[in-house]
N, C-alpha and C positions, 0 to 999 in steps of 0.2 A: 353842417351849413355854413362852411364855406365860399360856396358858390350865394352872390350877391340877390342872385334871381331866386334860386331857393329862397332865401327870406323875404324875399317879395314877395314872393307866392303862396307862404306860410303865414304871414300876417292875414294875405289875403281872404287867405282860406280859414284858417284859424275864425278870426272878426266876423265871417260868415256863419261860418259853425254857431256858432254860438250866439249871434244874433245881436251880436255889436255894432255901431252907425261906425265906421270908418274912414271921415274926411279924407280922399283922394291927396288934399297938400300934408296930410299926419304921418300916411302910409310910409315916404321917406327916412322919417325918424321912427316909426315903429322895428323899421326892419331890422336898422343898426344899430339898434336895441335891441330886440330880439339876435345878430350878426356877433352881438359882445356878448351876449347870455352863453352863445354856446361852446364861445371861447374862453371865457372860465367855467363853464361844465368840463370841456375837453380837460382842462388842469388835473380840478379834482377831479374826472373819470384818469385819468393817466396812474395817478398813487395805486400804489399795488397794493392788497392785502390779503391777509394771512386768513386761515381756519381759523387764529384765535381773535381775531374784529368781531366788533361784537359791536350793537345797532345801539346807539346813546338811547339810555334810559329816559322817561319823561321828562323835560324840561317844568325844574320849580325855580318862577327865580326869587331871588337872593330877596327881601324885605330890604325896602331901602336904607339907607346909616342914617342917624339921625344929624 
């Protein structure tokens, strides 16, 4: 999603697909956030994994400390 028009098109299509009303005034901000998310995802996806890497187990939050 390096092309800003891709983010705009994706935002419009995704909103329509799930029936989410998206005001035209909000579209640039939504598209900008999608572009940021795509850049963050690219950083994560660039990390090489080995066959020894495993998915994390189920997350269980620790109880808050008093």
